[in-house]
LUMTILO-579072 format. One line per 10 residues: number of its first residue (from 1); their letters; for each residue x, y, z of N, C-alpha, C, CB. Coordinates in steps of 0.02 Angstrom, whole numbers. Glycine has a CB too. Layout:
BEGIN
NUM	a	X,Y,Z,X,Y,Z,X,Y,Z,X,Y,Z; ... $
END
This chain:
BEGIN
1	maeawldeal	3572,1248,6491,3596,1202,6439,3659,1177,6465,3605,1236,6370; 3670,1112,6459,3733,1078,6481,3781,1087,6429,3725,1002,6496; 3848,1089,6456,3904,1100,6411,3927,1025,6395,3964,1148,6446; 3946,1023,6337,3974,960,6309,4054,965,6303,3941,946,6237; 4085,912,6318,4161,915,6317,4183,860,6273,4194,907,6389; 4239,872,6235,4268,824,6200,4315,783,6241,4299,852,6145; 4332,720,6219,4383,681,6260,4452,710,6250,4383,605,6240; 4461,742,6188,4525,773,6171,4510,836,6132,4571,725,6129; 4551,893,6149,4543,957,6121,4552,950,6044,4595,1006,6153; 4506,979,6003,4497,971,5934,4474,1042,5901,4444,913,5922 $
11	sdlsavhlrg	4513,1061,5848,4489,1116,5807,4481,1088,5742,4535,1177,5806; 4450,1130,5700,4452,1125,5624,4422,1057,5606,4529,1133,5595; 4383,1020,5652,4344,959,5633,4283,975,5597,4326,918,5692; 4250,921,5568,4184,924,5534,4136,881,5579,4188,895,5455; 4070,898,5573,4024,856,5609,3957,853,5571,4015,882,5682; 3925,787,5586,3863,779,5553,3819,740,5603,3872,742,5483; 3755,739,5583,3710,701,5629,3674,644,5585,3654,753,5664; 3677,588,5613,3652,523,5574,3618,474,5614,3709,485,5542; 3558,467,5609,3519,409,5647,3524,427,5722,3553,330,5633; 3506,482,5743,3502,500,5813,3571,513,5844,3467,446,5851 $
21	gtylvggftg	3628,502,5805,3697,511,5830,3734,568,5799,3735,448,5819; 3779,598,5835,3818,653,5804,3889,626,5799,3814,723,5846; 3919,630,5742,3990,612,5721,4029,667,5714,3995,576,5660; 4087,660,5738,4145,713,5720,4200,685,5687,4173,746,5781; 4222,718,5635,4268,691,5585,4331,732,5588,4237,692,5512; 4386,700,5598,4460,732,5583,4455,789,5634,4476,762,5495; 4498,836,5614,4517,899,5656,4594,903,5666,4480,897,5730; 4606,950,5714,4679,965,5736,4674,969,5812,4712,1037,5703; 4725,924,5839,4735,918,5913,4777,977,5941,4770,851,5930; 4814,1021,5895,4856,1067,5921,4929,1045,5904,4843,1073,5994 $
31	tqyasailrv	4938,980,5889,4999,952,5875,4997,909,5819,5023,920,5929; 4941,875,5802,4939,835,5746,4869,830,5712,4963,770,5765; 4861,811,5651,4805,808,5617,4765,740,5647,4823,806,5540; 4702,744,5655,4658,692,5686,4632,641,5632,4596,727,5721; 4633,583,5643,4607,529,5593,4554,500,5622,4656,475,5574; 4534,515,5679,4475,479,5711,4405,501,5685,4478,491,5787; 4358,459,5678,4289,473,5667,4255,455,5737,4259,431,5602; 4236,509,5770,4203,495,5848,4128,500,5843,4228,554,5910; 4097,461,5883,4028,469,5899,4024,493,5963,3988,410,5892; 3975,544,5969,3952,576,6032,3903,533,6067,3920,643,6020 $
41	gahdrtttva	3913,512,6123,3868,458,6159,3845,487,6223,3907,386,6174; 3827,443,6265,3799,453,6327,3850,504,6375,3787,378,6359; 3812,551,6400,3848,599,6444,3900,645,6402,3887,556,6502; 3878,645,6337,3917,690,6288,3987,666,6279,3919,765,6313; 4003,602,6291,4072,578,6286,4078,550,6218,4090,525,6342; 4145,557,6196,4157,527,6128,4188,463,6127,4197,570,6089; 4177,424,6073,4201,358,6064,4228,350,5991,4146,307,6080; 4282,332,5980,4321,319,5922,4281,259,5889,4400,303,5939; 4252,271,5826,4214,219,5794,4249,191,5734,4148,242,5776; 4297,243,5702,4338,215,5649,4392,269,5643,4296,201,5579 $
51	rlptgmryag	4438,247,5595,4491,298,5577,4497,307,5504,4559,277,5604; 4505,374,5483,4520,391,5413,4599,359,5406,4512,480,5398; 4612,345,5337,4680,324,5329,4728,375,5343,4692,301,5266; 4715,442,5345,4758,489,5363,4732,545,5400,4787,510,5313; 4768,583,5444,4742,633,5480,4716,687,5433,4791,658,5526; 4667,721,5457,4634,769,5406,4594,832,5442,4580,726,5360; 4595,887,5418,4562,939,5443,4524,978,5391,4607,980,5477; 4474,1016,5409,4435,1053,5360,4403,1016,5296,4479,1104,5336; 4378,948,5309,4354,909,5260,4283,930,5254,4365,837,5273; 4253,917,5195,4182,918,5189,4148,854,5207,4164,936,5123 $
61	vattggkiyv	4089,857,5241,4057,799,5272,3979,802,5265,4078,795,5349; 3950,745,5234,3884,739,5230,3856,666,5243,3867,762,5166; 3795,657,5250,3760,594,5256,3706,582,5201,3727,591,5324; 3700,518,5179,3650,496,5135,3648,422,5135,3661,523,5068; 3590,392,5134,3587,318,5137,3616,285,5195,3620,290,5080; 3617,319,5259,3639,286,5315,3721,289,5320,3612,215,5312; 3750,327,5272,3821,326,5273,3846,392,5279,3850,294,5216; 3907,406,5301,3940,476,5307,3995,477,5245,3979,488,5387; 3994,534,5213,4046,541,5158,4090,602,5187,4009,558,5078; 4151,590,5176,4206,637,5185,4249,662,5121,4252,606,5233 $
71	aggvtthges	4247,715,5110,4275,736,5045,4328,796,5050,4216,758,4998; 4384,795,5024,4431,841,5030,4468,846,5093,4404,895,5015; 4481,911,5110,4517,918,5177,4583,944,5164,4522,849,5217; 4617,950,5226,4693,968,5223,4727,913,5262,4711,1043,5255; 4779,871,5226,4816,829,5261,4892,853,5271,4812,765,5229; 4937,827,5304,5000,843,5305,5036,845,5243,5028,805,5343; 5001,828,5185,5034,827,5120,5000,884,5079,5029,754,5084; 4953,919,5112,4923,974,5075,4845,956,5068,4959,982,5002; 4809,1000,5022,4746,982,5013,4728,914,4972,4719,1037,4983; 4673,886,4993,4665,817,4969,4606,817,4914,4647,766,5034 $
81	raiyefdprg	4602,762,4875,4563,753,4822,4516,691,4848,4607,740,4756; 4534,654,4898,4504,596,4913,4434,601,4938,4544,563,4958; 4385,551,4922,4322,543,4944,4320,481,4986,4276,542,4887; 4299,485,5043,4292,426,5084,4216,411,5101,4334,436,5150; 4195,350,5112,4131,323,5133,4142,288,5196,4100,277,5082; 4103,316,5247,4101,277,5312,4040,246,5333,4119,318,5365; 4039,178,5341,3973,149,5354,3975,131,5431,3959,81,5305; 3931,165,5469,3928,150,5541,3913,75,5561,3875,194,5572; 3869,53,5520,3848,-21,5535,3913,-67,5546,3802,-53,5470; 3965,-63,5498,4016,-104,5500,4076,-74,5524,4026,-131,5442 $
91	atvvrigslp	4073,0,5536,4130,33,5560,4190,33,5502,4151,-3,5629; 4172,34,5447,4217,30,5386,4226,98,5354,4189,-19,5333; 4289,116,5333,4302,174,5294,4333,152,5231,4344,223,5330; 4306,170,5178,4324,146,5110,4344,211,5069,4261,105,5074; 4395,225,5035,4394,265,4982,4359,247,4920,4452,276,4969; 4313,294,4896,4268,282,4845,4279,319,4785,4206,293,4867; 4327,371,4789,4343,410,4727,4386,471,4742,4279,432,4692; 4386,513,4691,4427,568,4695,4390,635,4668,4490,552,4657; 4402,697,4702,4372,754,4680,4412,772,4619,4370,808,4733; 4381,817,4568,4424,833,4515,4483,875,4527,4387,862,4469 $
101	rpeahaalaa	4481,912,4586,4549,947,4606,4541,941,4681,4561,1031,4578; 4603,955,4715,4604,961,4786,4561,1014,4817,4670,970,4807; 4530,1001,4874,4480,1054,4902,4485,1049,4980,4400,1039,4877; 4475,1101,5005,4470,1106,5086,4427,1165,5098,4546,1116,5127; 4407,1168,5159,4369,1230,5177,4302,1236,5142,4410,1293,5160; 4273,1184,5114,4214,1182,5074,4165,1143,5110,4226,1153,5006; 4106,1162,5099,4039,1115,5125,4023,1066,5078,3969,1157,5136; 4000,1015,5105,3974,955,5063,3902,946,5083,4018,883,5076; 3857,938,5036,3791,928,5046,3761,863,5003,3757,994,5028; 3722,829,5029,3694,768,4996,3626,796,4966,3683,703,5052 $
111	l	3617,785,4900,3561,809,4870,3529,748,4838,3576,865,4823 $
END
């Protein structure tokens, strides 16, 4: 089995598989919260395809309808209530709502 390497060291990130691609969302670089949404591509290299409005770690991530949803997480201001929608076709990130209360370290599932 081949080893896969990230372009940048990250911990506390979230991952999801969509349309044959793997996406990595947020995380922690060791010095700052990451805002990138990365797509794992050829030779297991990552490419930044979009950015969240703020750096975030421990967010819930799920896919449905060809889009990726990011909810909650921890920012530099504490736990988040934000819900974001990422559309890979247009590489756009839009805030679409808020959780009833701040949430982090939780799984997100599309039903």
